[in-house]
C-alpha positions as CSV (number, residue, x, y, z in Angstrom):
1,X,-1.9,-16.6,-75.1
2,X,-5.5,-17.7,-74.5
3,X,-8.0,-16.0,-76.7
4,X,-11.0,-15.8,-74.4
5,X,-13.6,-13.2,-75.4
6,X,-14.2,-10.3,-73.1
7,X,-17.6,-9.7,-71.5
8,X,-19.8,-7.2,-73.1
9,X,-20.1,-3.9,-71.2
10,X,-22.2,-0.8,-71.5
11,X,-20.3,2.4,-72.5
12,X,-20.8,5.6,-70.7
13,X,-19.5,9.1,-71.1
14,X,-19.7,10.2,-67.5
15,X,-20.7,9.2,-63.9
16,X,-24.0,11.1,-64.1
17,X,-25.0,9.0,-67.1
18,X,-23.9,5.9,-65.1
19,X,-26.2,6.7,-62.2
20,X,-29.2,7.6,-64.3
21,X,-28.8,4.4,-66.3
22,X,-28.8,2.4,-63.1
23,X,-32.1,4.0,-62.0
24,X,-33.6,3.0,-65.3
25,X,-32.1,-0.5,-65.7
26,X,-31.9,-1.8,-62.1
27,X,-34.6,0.0,-60.1
28,X,-35.5,-3.0,-58.0
29,X,-32.0,-3.6,-56.6
30,X,-30.9,-1.8,-53.4
31,X,-27.8,0.2,-54.1
32,X,-26.6,0.1,-50.4
33,X,-27.2,-1.9,-47.3
34,X,-26.2,0.2,-44.3
35,X,-26.9,0.5,-40.6
36,X,-28.9,3.5,-39.4
37,X,-28.1,2.5,-35.8
38,X,-24.7,1.0,-34.7
39,X,-25.3,-2.7,-34.1
40,X,-28.8,-2.5,-35.6
41,X,-30.1,-4.4,-38.7
42,X,-29.0,-3.7,-42.2
43,X,-31.4,-1.2,-44.0
44,X,-31.7,-1.2,-47.8
45,X,-31.3,2.1,-49.8
46,X,-33.1,2.1,-53.1
47,X,-31.5,3.4,-56.3
48,X,-34.2,6.0,-56.6
49,X,-33.5,7.4,-53.1
50,X,-29.8,7.5,-53.7
51,X,-30.2,9.2,-57.1
52,X,-32.6,11.8,-55.5
53,X,-30.3,12.4,-52.6
54,X,-27.3,13.0,-55.0
55,X,-29.3,15.5,-57.0
56,X,-30.7,17.2,-53.8
57,X,-27.2,17.7,-52.4
58,X,-25.8,18.9,-55.7
59,X,-28.7,21.4,-56.1
60,X,-28.2,22.7,-52.6
61,X,-24.4,23.1,-53.0
62,X,-24.9,25.0,-56.2
63,X,-26.8,27.7,-54.3
64,X,-23.8,28.1,-52.0
65,X,-20.7,27.9,-54.2
66,X,-20.0,28.5,-57.9
67,X,-19.5,25.6,-60.4
68,X,-16.0,24.3,-60.2
69,X,-15.7,24.5,-56.4
70,X,-13.8,21.9,-54.4
71,X,-15.7,19.8,-51.9
72,X,-13.7,17.6,-49.4
73,X,-15.0,14.6,-47.5
74,X,-13.4,13.5,-44.2
75,X,-15.4,10.6,-42.8
76,X,-15.6,6.9,-42.2
77,X,-17.5,4.8,-44.8
78,X,-21.2,5.7,-44.6
79,X,-24.2,6.5,-46.8
80,X,-23.5,10.3,-46.7
81,X,-20.0,9.7,-48.1
82,X,-21.4,8.1,-51.2
83,X,-24.0,10.9,-51.6
84,X,-21.3,13.5,-51.2
85,X,-18.9,12.0,-53.8
86,X,-21.4,11.9,-56.7
87,X,-23.3,14.9,-55.5
88,X,-20.1,16.9,-56.0
89,X,-18.4,15.4,-59.1
90,X,-21.7,15.1,-61.1
91,X,-22.1,18.9,-61.5
92,X,-20.8,21.0,-58.6
93,X,-17.1,20.7,-59.2
94,X,-14.2,18.6,-57.8
95,X,-14.5,16.1,-55.0
96,X,-11.5,15.7,-52.6
97,X,-11.7,12.5,-50.6
98,X,-9.3,12.7,-47.6
99,X,-8.0,9.9,-45.4
100,X,-9.7,10.2,-42.1
101,X,-6.7,8.6,-40.3
102,X,-4.3,11.4,-41.1
103,X,-3.2,13.7,-38.3
104,X,-4.9,17.1,-38.1
105,X,-1.9,18.9,-39.5
106,X,-1.9,16.6,-42.6
107,X,-5.7,17.0,-43.1
108,X,-5.3,20.8,-42.8
109,X,-2.4,20.6,-45.4
110,X,-4.6,18.6,-47.8
111,X,-7.5,21.0,-47.5
112,X,-5.2,23.9,-48.1
113,X,-3.3,22.4,-51.0
114,X,-6.6,21.4,-52.7
115,X,-8.1,24.9,-52.2
116,X,-11.2,23.4,-50.7
117,X,-14.4,25.5,-50.5
118,X,-16.7,23.1,-48.7
119,X,-15.8,20.4,-46.1
120,X,-18.3,17.6,-45.4
121,X,-17.4,15.6,-42.3
122,X,-18.6,13.1,-39.7
123,X,-18.9,13.9,-36.0
124,X,-16.3,11.3,-35.4
125,X,-13.8,13.8,-36.8
126,X,-15.1,16.7,-34.7
127,X,-11.8,17.1,-32.7
128,X,-9.9,17.6,-35.9
129,X,-12.5,20.0,-37.3
130,X,-12.4,22.1,-34.1
131,X,-8.6,22.2,-34.3
132,X,-8.5,23.5,-37.9
133,X,-11.7,25.6,-37.9
134,X,-11.2,29.1,-39.2
135,X,-7.5,28.4,-40.2
136,X,-8.3,28.2,-44.0
137,X,-9.7,31.4,-45.5
138,X,-10.9,29.7,-48.7
139,X,-12.9,27.1,-46.7
140,X,-16.4,28.8,-46.5
141,X,-18.7,26.0,-45.4
142,X,-18.4,23.1,-42.9
143,X,-21.1,20.5,-43.3
144,X,-21.6,17.8,-40.6
145,X,-23.2,14.5,-41.6
146,X,-24.7,14.3,-38.1
147,X,-27.0,16.8,-36.3
148,X,-24.9,19.0,-34.0
149,X,-26.0,21.9,-31.8
150,X,-23.3,24.1,-33.2
151,X,-24.1,27.1,-35.3
152,X,-20.7,27.0,-37.1
153,X,-21.8,23.9,-39.0
154,X,-24.5,23.2,-41.6
155,X,-26.4,19.9,-41.2
156,X,-26.1,17.5,-44.2
157,X,-29.8,16.5,-43.8
158,X,-30.9,20.1,-44.1
159,X,-29.0,20.5,-47.4
160,X,-30.8,17.4,-48.7
161,X,-34.1,18.8,-47.7
162,X,-33.3,22.2,-49.2
163,X,-32.1,20.8,-52.5
164,X,-35.2,18.5,-52.8
165,X,-37.5,21.4,-52.2
166,X,-35.7,23.5,-54.8
167,X,-36.0,20.7,-57.4
168,X,-39.7,20.4,-56.6
169,X,-40.0,24.2,-57.4
170,X,-38.4,23.6,-60.8
171,X,-34.7,24.4,-60.0
172,X,-32.6,22.5,-62.6
173,X,-29.3,24.3,-62.2
174,X,-27.6,21.2,-61.0
175,X,-29.5,18.7,-63.1
176,X,-28.8,20.5,-66.4
177,X,-25.2,21.7,-65.7
178,X,-22.9,20.1,-68.4
179,X,-20.2,17.6,-67.3
180,X,-16.9,17.7,-69.1
181,X,-15.5,14.1,-68.9
182,X,-12.0,15.4,-69.4
183,X,-12.1,18.0,-66.6
184,X,-10.5,17.4,-63.2
185,X,-13.4,16.5,-61.0
186,X,-11.6,14.1,-58.6
187,X,-8.5,15.1,-56.6
188,X,-6.8,12.3,-54.6
189,X,-3.9,12.4,-52.2
190,X,-1.6,9.4,-52.5
191,X,-0.4,7.6,-49.4
192,X,3.3,7.8,-50.3
193,X,5.5,5.7,-47.9
194,X,8.6,7.8,-48.3
195,X,7.7,11.2,-49.6
196,X,5.1,13.9,-49.2
197,X,1.8,12.8,-50.7
198,X,1.1,13.9,-54.3
199,X,-2.3,15.3,-55.4
200,X,-3.5,13.1,-58.3
201,X,-5.9,14.8,-60.8
202,X,-8.5,12.4,-62.2
203,X,-11.3,13.1,-64.6
204,X,-14.6,11.2,-65.2
205,X,-13.2,9.6,-68.4
206,X,-10.4,8.0,-66.4
207,X,-13.0,6.4,-64.0
208,X,-15.5,5.4,-66.7
209,X,-12.9,3.7,-69.0
210,X,-11.4,1.9,-66.0
211,X,-14.8,0.5,-65.0
212,X,-15.7,-0.6,-68.5
213,X,-12.3,-2.4,-68.9
214,X,-12.4,-4.1,-65.5
215,X,-15.9,-5.5,-65.9
216,X,-15.1,-6.8,-69.4
217,X,-12.5,-9.0,-67.6
218,X,-14.4,-10.1,-64.5
219,X,-18.1,-10.7,-64.5
220,X,-20.3,-9.1,-61.8
221,X,-23.9,-10.0,-61.6
222,X,-26.6,-7.5,-60.8
223,X,-27.6,-9.7,-57.8
224,X,-24.1,-9.6,-56.4
225,X,-23.7,-8.1,-52.9
226,X,-20.3,-6.5,-52.3
227,X,-18.9,-6.2,-48.7
228,X,-17.3,-2.8,-48.3
229,X,-14.5,-3.0,-45.7
230,X,-11.7,-0.9,-47.2
231,X,-11.5,2.9,-46.7
232,X,-13.3,4.9,-49.4
233,X,-10.8,7.7,-49.8
234,X,-8.6,5.1,-51.5
235,X,-9.3,4.8,-55.2
236,X,-9.1,1.0,-55.1
237,X,-12.3,0.8,-52.9
238,X,-13.9,3.9,-54.4
239,X,-13.7,2.9,-58.1
240,X,-14.0,-0.9,-57.7
241,X,-16.1,-1.3,-54.6
242,X,-18.5,1.7,-54.9
243,X,-18.7,3.2,-58.4
244,X,-18.4,-0.3,-59.9
245,X,-21.5,-1.5,-58.1
246,X,-23.5,1.4,-59.3
247,X,-22.3,0.7,-62.8
248,X,-23.2,-3.0,-62.6
249,X,-26.5,-2.7,-60.8
250,X,-25.2,-4.6,-57.7
251,X,-25.5,-3.9,-54.0
252,X,-22.9,-2.6,-51.5
253,X,-23.1,-3.7,-47.9
254,X,-21.2,-1.3,-45.6
255,X,-19.0,-2.9,-42.8
256,X,-19.3,-1.0,-39.5
257,X,-15.5,-1.2,-38.9
258,X,-12.7,-3.7,-38.8
259,X,-13.7,-5.2,-35.4
260,X,-17.2,-5.9,-36.9
261,X,-16.0,-7.7,-40.0
262,X,-16.8,-11.2,-38.8
263,X,-20.3,-10.3,-37.5
264,X,-21.3,-8.0,-40.3
265,X,-20.2,-10.5,-43.0
266,X,-22.5,-13.1,-41.5
267,X,-25.4,-10.6,-41.4
268,X,-24.9,-9.2,-44.9
269,X,-24.1,-12.5,-46.6
270,X,-22.1,-10.9,-49.4
271,X,-21.1,-12.6,-52.6
272,X,-18.0,-10.5,-53.3
273,X,-15.4,-8.5,-51.4
274,X,-12.3,-6.4,-52.1
275,X,-9.5,-6.9,-49.7
276,X,-5.8,-6.2,-49.2
277,X,-3.6,-9.2,-48.6
278,X,-3.2,-8.6,-44.9
279,X,-6.9,-9.0,-44.4
280,X,-7.1,-12.3,-46.2
281,X,-4.0,-13.4,-44.2
282,X,-6.0,-12.6,-41.0
283,X,-8.8,-14.9,-42.1
284,X,-6.3,-17.6,-43.3
285,X,-4.4,-17.6,-40.0
286,X,-7.7,-17.8,-38.0
287,X,-8.9,-20.7,-40.1
288,X,-5.6,-22.6,-39.8
289,X,-5.2,-21.9,-36.1
290,X,-8.7,-23.5,-35.5
291,X,-7.9,-26.4,-37.8
292,X,-4.5,-27.2,-36.4
293,X,-5.8,-27.3,-32.8
294,X,-7.5,-30.6,-33.7
295,X,-5.4,-33.2,-35.6
296,X,-8.7,-34.7,-37.0
297,X,-9.8,-31.4,-38.4
298,X,-6.4,-30.9,-40.0
299,X,-6.4,-34.3,-41.6
300,X,-10.0,-33.8,-42.8
301,X,-9.1,-30.4,-44.4
302,X,-6.0,-31.9,-46.2
303,X,-8.1,-34.9,-47.5
304,X,-10.9,-32.6,-48.5
305,X,-8.6,-30.4,-50.6
306,X,-7.1,-33.4,-52.3
307,X,-10.6,-34.8,-53.1
308,X,-11.9,-31.4,-54.3
309,X,-8.9,-31.0,-56.7
310,X,-9.5,-34.4,-58.2
311,X,-13.3,-33.8,-58.6
312,X,-12.7,-30.4,-60.1
313,X,-10.6,-32.1,-62.9
314,X,-13.9,-34.0,-63.6
315,X,-15.8,-30.7,-63.5
316,X,-17.6,-31.7,-60.3
317,X,-17.6,-29.0,-57.7
318,X,-18.5,-30.0,-54.2
319,X,-16.3,-27.5,-52.4
320,X,-19.1,-25.5,-50.7
321,X,-20.3,-28.8,-49.1
322,X,-16.9,-30.1,-48.2
323,X,-15.8,-26.8,-46.6
324,X,-19.2,-25.6,-45.4
325,X,-17.8,-24.4,-42.0
326,X,-15.3,-22.1,-43.7
327,X,-17.8,-20.7,-46.1
328,X,-20.1,-19.9,-43.2
329,X,-17.2,-17.6,-41.8
330,X,-17.7,-15.6,-45.0
331,X,-21.5,-15.5,-44.7
332,X,-22.2,-18.6,-46.7
333,X,-22.6,-17.0,-50.2
334,X,-19.1,-15.6,-50.9
335,X,-18.0,-16.4,-54.4
336,X,-15.4,-13.8,-55.4
337,X,-12.4,-12.3,-53.4
338,X,-10.4,-9.6,-55.3
339,X,-7.1,-8.6,-53.8
340,X,-4.9,-5.6,-54.4
341,X,-2.7,-3.0,-52.8
342,X,0.3,-5.3,-52.0
343,X,1.9,-8.6,-53.1
344,X,-0.1,-11.7,-52.4
345,X,1.2,-15.1,-51.3
346,X,0.3,-17.4,-54.3
347,X,0.0,-20.4,-51.9
348,X,-2.7,-18.5,-49.9
349,X,-4.6,-17.7,-53.1
350,X,-4.4,-21.4,-54.1
351,X,-5.8,-22.5,-50.6
352,X,-8.9,-20.3,-51.0
353,X,-9.4,-21.4,-54.6
354,X,-9.1,-25.1,-53.4
355,X,-11.9,-24.6,-50.8
356,X,-14.3,-22.9,-53.2
357,X,-13.6,-19.2,-53.5
358,X,-12.7,-17.5,-56.8
359,X,-9.7,-15.6,-55.4
360,X,-7.8,-13.3,-57.8
361,X,-5.5,-10.3,-57.6
362,X,-5.1,-7.1,-59.6
363,X,-2.5,-4.4,-59.9
364,X,-3.2,-0.7,-59.8
365,X,-2.1,2.8,-58.8
366,X,-4.0,5.9,-57.9
367,X,-2.6,7.5,-61.1
368,X,-4.3,4.8,-63.2
369,X,-7.8,5.3,-61.6
370,X,-6.7,2.7,-60.3
371,X,-6.5,-0.6,-62.2
372,X,-3.7,-1.3,-64.8
373,X,-3.7,-5.1,-64.8
374,X,-6.1,-7.7,-63.5
375,X,-6.4,-11.5,-63.4
376,X,-9.6,-12.6,-65.1
377,X,-12.2,-14.8,-63.5
378,X,-11.6,-17.3,-66.4
379,X,-7.9,-16.8,-66.9
380,X,-5.6,-16.1,-64.0
381,X,-2.2,-16.9,-62.5
382,X,-1.6,-16.8,-58.8
383,X,2.0,-15.4,-59.1
384,X,0.9,-12.6,-61.5
385,X,-0.5,-9.1,-61.0
386,X,-2.7,-9.8,-64.0
387,X,-3.3,-9.1,-67.7
388,X,-3.2,-5.5,-68.9
389,X,-6.7,-4.0,-69.0
390,X,-8.3,-3.7,-72.5
391,X,-7.5,-0.2,-73.8
392,X,-4.3,0.0,-71.6
393,X,-0.9,-0.4,-73.2
394,X,1.6,-1.8,-70.7
395,X,5.3,-2.1,-71.6
396,X,8.5,-2.9,-69.7
397,X,11.0,-0.1,-70.0
398,X,14.7,-0.9,-70.4
399,X,14.6,-4.6,-69.6
400,X,17.7,-6.3,-68.3
401,X,19.0,-9.7,-69.3
402,X,16.2,-11.3,-67.3
403,X,13.6,-9.2,-69.0
404,X,13.0,-7.1,-65.9
405,X,12.4,-3.4,-66.2
406,X,10.0,-0.7,-65.1
407,X,6.3,-1.1,-66.0
408,X,4.9,1.9,-67.9
409,X,1.3,2.2,-68.9
410,X,-0.8,4.3,-71.3
411,X,-4.6,4.6,-71.7
412,X,-7.7,6.6,-71.0
413,X,-7.5,5.6,-67.4
414,X,-4.1,7.4,-66.9
415,X,-4.4,10.5,-64.8
416,X,-4.2,14.2,-65.9
417,X,-1.1,14.9,-63.7
418,X,-0.2,16.1,-60.2
419,X,-2.0,19.2,-59.0
420,X,0.2,22.3,-59.2
421,X,3.3,20.1,-59.5
422,X,4.6,20.2,-63.1
423,X,8.0,18.8,-62.1
424,X,6.5,15.6,-60.6
425,X,4.1,15.4,-63.5
426,X,6.9,15.6,-66.0
427,X,8.9,12.9,-64.1
428,X,5.9,10.5,-64.0
429,X,4.3,11.1,-67.5
430,X,6.6,11.0,-70.5
431,X,6.2,12.8,-73.8
432,X,4.3,9.8,-75.3
433,X,1.7,9.7,-72.5
434,X,3.1,6.7,-70.6
435,X,2.9,6.7,-66.9
436,X,6.1,5.4,-65.2
437,X,4.8,3.3,-62.3
438,X,8.1,2.8,-60.4
439,X,7.3,-0.9,-60.2
440,X,9.7,-3.4,-61.7
441,X,8.9,-6.7,-63.3
442,X,8.4,-8.5,-66.6
443,X,5.6,-9.7,-68.9
444,X,5.6,-13.5,-69.3
445,X,4.9,-15.5,-72.5
446,X,1.1,-15.5,-71.8
447,X,1.0,-11.7,-71.4
448,X,0.7,-11.6,-67.6
449,X,2.5,-8.9,-65.7
450,X,4.8,-10.3,-63.0
451,X,6.0,-7.7,-60.4
452,X,9.4,-8.2,-58.8
453,X,9.7,-5.1,-56.7
454,X,9.8,-1.3,-56.5
455,X,12.4,0.7,-58.4
456,X,13.3,2.8,-55.4
457,X,13.8,-0.2,-53.2
458,X,16.2,-2.1,-55.4
459,X,19.6,-2.9,-53.9
460,X,22.6,-2.9,-56.4
461,X,24.9,-5.7,-55.4
462,X,28.7,-5.5,-55.8
463,X,28.6,-7.4,-59.1
464,X,26.1,-4.8,-60.5
465,X,23.1,-7.2,-60.3
466,X,19.8,-6.1,-58.9
467,X,18.5,-7.5,-55.6
468,X,14.8,-7.1,-55.0
469,X,14.1,-6.8,-51.3
470,X,10.4,-7.8,-51.8
471,X,11.5,-11.2,-53.1
472,X,13.6,-11.9,-49.9
473,X,10.9,-10.5,-47.6
474,X,8.3,-12.8,-49.2
475,X,10.5,-15.9,-48.5
476,X,11.0,-14.7,-44.9
477,X,7.3,-14.3,-44.5
478,X,6.8,-18.0,-45.2
479,X,8.1,-18.7,-41.7
480,X,5.6,-18.7,-38.9
481,X,8.1,-17.0,-36.7
482,X,8.4,-13.9,-38.9
483,X,5.6,-11.2,-38.6
484,X,7.2,-8.5,-40.6
485,X,10.6,-7.8,-42.3
486,X,12.4,-5.2,-44.2
487,X,15.4,-6.1,-46.3
488,X,17.9,-3.4,-47.1
489,X,21.4,-2.9,-48.5
490,X,23.9,-1.5,-46.0
491,X,27.2,-0.3,-47.5
492,X,30.3,-1.7,-45.9
493,X,33.0,0.9,-46.6
494,X,35.9,-1.3,-45.3
495,X,35.1,-4.1,-47.7
496,X,33.5,-1.8,-50.4
497,X,30.6,-4.2,-50.4
498,X,26.8,-4.1,-49.9
499,X,25.6,-6.1,-46.9
500,X,22.1,-7.5,-47.5
501,X,20.5,-6.9,-44.1
502,X,17.1,-8.3,-42.9
503,X,15.5,-6.4,-40.0
504,X,12.9,-8.7,-38.6
505,X,9.9,-8.2,-36.3
506,X,9.2,-11.7,-35.0
507,X,5.8,-13.3,-34.4
508,X,6.4,-13.4,-30.7
509,X,3.4,-15.7,-30.1
510,X,4.9,-18.4,-32.3
511,X,8.4,-17.7,-31.0
512,X,7.2,-18.2,-27.5
513,X,5.7,-21.6,-28.3
514,X,9.0,-22.7,-29.7
515,X,11.5,-21.1,-27.3
516,X,9.3,-20.5,-24.3
517,X,7.8,-17.3,-23.0
518,X,10.2,-14.4,-22.5
519,X,13.0,-16.1,-24.4
520,X,16.2,-14.0,-24.3
521,X,17.1,-11.9,-27.3
522,X,20.1,-14.0,-28.2
523,X,17.9,-17.1,-28.6
524,X,15.4,-15.2,-30.7
525,X,18.2,-13.8,-32.8
526,X,19.7,-17.3,-33.3
527,X,16.2,-18.6,-34.4
528,X,15.9,-15.7,-36.9
529,X,19.4,-16.4,-38.3
530,X,18.4,-20.1,-38.8
531,X,15.4,-18.9,-40.8
532,X,17.6,-16.6,-42.8
533,X,19.9,-19.4,-43.6
534,X,17.0,-21.5,-44.8
535,X,16.0,-18.6,-47.1
536,X,19.5,-18.2,-48.3
537,X,19.5,-21.8,-49.6
538,X,16.9,-20.7,-52.1
539,X,18.9,-17.6,-53.3
540,X,22.0,-17.0,-55.4
541,X,25.0,-15.9,-53.4
542,X,24.7,-12.2,-54.3
543,X,21.2,-12.0,-52.9
544,X,21.9,-13.8,-49.7
545,X,21.2,-12.3,-46.3
546,X,24.4,-11.5,-44.6
547,X,23.1,-9.8,-41.4
548,X,20.0,-10.2,-39.3
549,X,18.6,-7.5,-37.0
550,X,16.0,-8.2,-34.3
551,X,13.3,-5.6,-34.1
552,X,11.1,-5.5,-31.0
553,X,8.2,-3.3,-32.4
554,X,6.1,-3.4,-35.5
555,X,7.4,-1.3,-38.4
556,X,5.8,2.2,-38.8
557,X,3.1,2.1,-41.5
558,X,1.1,4.6,-43.5
559,X,-2.7,4.6,-43.4
560,X,-2.8,2.0,-46.2
561,X,-0.9,-0.3,-43.8
562,X,2.2,-0.4,-45.9
563,X,5.5,-0.3,-44.1
564,X,7.4,3.0,-44.3
565,X,10.7,1.7,-45.5
566,X,12.9,4.7,-44.9
């Protein structure tokens, strides 16, 4: 194992200390770049303003509700979301970020289960708010981030003004209220693909220790500009893409929405971005489509990659010059792309590394606040989820003859439990404090965590061996004719056997190029069977696909864009 020293990091006891330290140490850096008007220019928000607004909101809220109250946020990513989060958790009580894409019944259920006292929302969710208004007796205050002519709602801006005035008059109720770093001050709902979402209880110690560990592994400069494109209710973006930038003194540029990614990224000229693999695939496919339309461009790219690999061995880096056009797509200054949330194609990571982006992946879960393992910027493997974070003990439980078992983790970042669900908590957290992730894999000779699949997805073959659907799905995804696939084990009672079945949603655009537009189903099925046979050649007999099912529609997904398997 390589013994590369960790980066030095500043220790902090809570998130209030983190924000106050930023004000003192990095006052000149804007904390956010946001758009006050849709389509307008980016406007910088100073650290001083953000700090003052957080304290103003907290002060105002403490005149309305008692300490320990629950404040929910239902909104797209915007400046008021960031203020609401720290304004709540830094003294008022517990913040409850809720997925804005949930149906109104699900949002209502989350608000009810979390026993929310105050709901802060954006006018984009007004239809949902109107539908649930008055249905939750405990919910006392509805606060809109936008000015509305509706007496049912308080205006966010008025609360900032009220809190600021109170502080000027000497009110220090919020500023001086003690913070217990081990108390639940963050309540997050998981986006489970198969079962009802669980409410994960986190404390500030969980977040602080996770931030310290992450940034001891990957260096973030105070001049870095992060591009925020993932939803903030998800702890991956919230911890790594929001709180992490306050901790490191860097800047966060807010994307206006998925359809504005390409234009906003050119305007903001970020240096770092957090993505899920499907987003990077979108960029990759767009790049390759453009390149492959012109044989000269394709040859130039191939030659350029060979040349850059050779020069890099001599410690000569000319990748930004060689691949200038691609770098311009990312704003011209992008240096670091961090991926998480799903398995990543190692070849795609290698491609982006070859053309000049530091492209690494990490592994995390909401219950781990969220990062459990991370590839370092100076030590990484493209087929690995990463190295366990400092302060986290990661082990493989009950490994089989191949060393594959369930990953379990222990550390200060591991959650407090599931809210009002002792049974689920006991099933996930063992007596020694290890969190059982449900993910299967092994730890290689260099200490890297390699994930092979989810425990609940494993297919038990007739010979008793484990078949990991994710492995076969990955091989299928290498074909340009496969858009999505789900591999399952279907029991054949007549033969007392498990039939490995691949249900495939084709890439109809590519299929059309090969077979012609409106190709009949039997021809498409024949093509998919050919692809499956090619995959089977790479697999032992017990893992081979025995049946192929053509699917005409995309698979149903949760709001994190993960396929609902069952």
